[in-house]
SETOR-718470 format. One record per residue (C-alpha): residue in one letter; x, y, z. Coordinates in nm, 3 decimals, m for minus. Layout:
<pts>
 resn       X       Y       Z
    A       X       Y       Z
...
</pts>
This chain:
<pts>
 resn       X       Y       Z
    M  10.695   9.262   9.208
    H  11.055   9.141   9.224
    D  11.197   9.491   9.165
    L  10.939   9.681   9.368
    K  11.138   9.662   9.692
    T  11.452   9.810   9.535
    N  11.313  10.040   9.263
    H  11.011  10.179   9.452
    P  11.087  10.154   9.826
    E  10.809  10.394   9.930
    T  10.547  10.184   9.754
    W  10.699   9.870   9.903
    R  10.676  10.015  10.258
    E  10.312  10.115  10.205
    L  10.224   9.766  10.083
    Q  10.412   9.608  10.373
    A  10.217   9.834  10.612
    G   9.891   9.709  10.459
    N   9.795  10.041  10.303
    I   9.633   9.887   9.998
    A   9.279  10.015  10.043
    V   9.093  10.342  10.006
    T   8.864  10.467  10.283
    K   8.619  10.734  10.171
    N   8.444  10.797  10.504
    D   8.448  10.725  10.878
    I   8.223  10.418  10.866
    P   8.426  10.117  10.983
    F   8.500   9.818  10.757
    V   8.409   9.984  10.426
    S   8.753  10.029  10.269
    I   8.785   9.927   9.907
    G   9.074   9.851   9.674
    A   9.236  10.134   9.479
    D   9.113  10.002   9.143
    H   8.760   9.981   9.281
    A   8.790  10.339   9.411
    C   8.888  10.457   9.062
    E   8.578  10.284   8.924
    H   8.367  10.471   9.183
    L   8.529  10.795   9.075
    N   8.461  10.721   8.709
    K   8.098  10.635   8.791
    L   8.048  10.980   8.943
    I   8.126  11.142   8.611
    H   7.806  11.086   8.413
    S   7.963  11.131   8.070
    G   8.264  10.919   8.164
    L   8.626  10.999   8.101
    V   8.597  10.994   7.723
    G   8.933  11.047   7.554
    I   9.117  11.113   7.879
    S   9.335  10.804   7.848
    N   9.491  10.944   7.530
    N   9.553  11.289   7.675
    A   9.818  11.290   7.949
    S   9.765  11.658   8.030
    A   9.389  11.610   8.077
    R   9.450  11.306   8.299
    Q   9.694  11.502   8.513
    R   9.452  11.794   8.553
    F   9.160  11.565   8.635
    F   9.341  11.362   8.902
    T   9.504  11.675   9.050
    V   9.187  11.884   9.066
    T   8.940  11.619   9.188
    P   9.075  11.589   9.546
    E   9.095  11.969   9.575
    L   8.733  12.009   9.465
    S   8.630  11.742   9.715
    C   8.814  11.928   9.992
    L   8.646  12.257   9.897
    A   8.302  12.094   9.897
    K   8.368  11.939  10.239
    E   8.478  12.272  10.386
    F   8.172  12.448  10.239
    K   7.936  12.187  10.384
    S   8.101  12.210  10.726
    Q   8.031  12.587  10.740
    F   7.658  12.522  10.717
    D   7.653  12.206  10.931
    L   7.550  12.000  10.631
    E   7.765  11.708  10.751
    S   7.555  11.654  11.066
    D   7.313  11.417  10.892
    K   7.596  11.208  10.751
    I   7.559  10.834  10.797
    T   7.797  10.701  11.061
    V   7.717  10.329  11.046
    H   7.747  10.073  10.770
    H   7.438  10.047  10.549
    D   7.405   9.676  10.631
    L   7.338   9.765  10.997
    G   7.018   9.958  10.925
    P   6.687   9.827  11.068
    S   6.540   9.720  10.732
    T   6.855   9.529  10.633
    V   6.873   9.357  10.971
    K   6.506   9.259  10.941
    K   6.570   9.121  10.590
    D   6.873   8.927  10.717
    H   6.659   8.771  10.992
    R   6.404   8.660  10.731
    V   6.683   8.499  10.527
    I   6.816   8.322  10.836
    D   6.467   8.191  10.910
    K   6.449   8.052  10.554
    I   6.786   7.880  10.596
    K   6.671   7.728  10.925
    A   6.351   7.606  10.760
    A   6.549   7.449  10.474
    I   6.775   7.270  10.723
    L   6.475   7.140  10.914
    T   6.306   7.029  10.589
    H   6.608   6.852  10.440
    G   6.775   6.746  10.763
    N   7.072   6.883  10.949
    P   7.381   6.815  10.735
    F   7.599   6.809  11.047
    A   7.396   6.532  11.207
    A   7.480   6.283  10.931
    E   7.581   5.938  11.042
    G   7.936   5.816  10.996
    H   8.274   5.982  10.964
    K   8.297   6.025  10.589
    L   8.300   6.372  10.434
    H   7.993   6.440  10.223
    N   7.823   6.714  10.020
    V   7.572   6.886  10.251
    I   7.314   6.933   9.975
    T   7.329   6.607   9.780
    R   7.467   6.400  10.070
    A   7.702   6.235   9.821
    Y   8.021   6.113   9.983
    I   8.348   6.278   9.879
    P   8.603   6.025   9.747
    D   8.875   5.957  10.006
    E   9.150   6.084   9.774
    Y   9.002   6.440   9.779
    V   8.926   6.464  10.152
    P   9.278   6.578  10.260
    V   9.281   6.844   9.986
    I   8.948   6.985  10.107
    L   9.032   6.966  10.477
    N   9.372   7.133  10.426
    A   9.255   7.409  10.191
    D   9.323   7.685  10.446
    V   9.674   7.561  10.526
    T   9.758   7.517  10.156
    G   9.624   7.863  10.077
    Q   9.831   8.021  10.356
    K  10.148   7.846  10.231
    L  10.083   7.966   9.874
    Y  10.023   8.319   9.999
    E  10.347   8.319  10.199
    K  10.539   8.186   9.898
    Y  10.389   8.460   9.677
    V  10.479   8.735   9.927
    S  10.834   8.603   9.969
    E  10.894   8.612   9.592
</pts>
């Protein structure tokens, strides 16, 4: 990471711009990391990429040809209007998923009503919402400042 800015300036600019995710379609908020995208690609090949890691030429052909084949398939489908039934919303926004989410929310509400509202606890001490055990005073600042500490550590990591 220390040499990335000087030895690979294009990569550094892309990372600075936030281009660290792969988007495979037009559905919003479904980008995934590059390593995860490679796993998706490998999953599509039913027999796997057996022996490809030892064969540089095969790797080069595979990763060069795959995007071209995808482009050809997309163009072919567009000629016959096969893209018209393509999903345009995230799968978690479908009616059955929303209905399931509402059932889960109802269960959470019922659990809160059964065990008591953890936010209505008496006193000013920090406690575990499930066991109602009080957190020792020495750990309270660490817990309450977790976001600030995390942000500082992130900024230190980026600056290095």
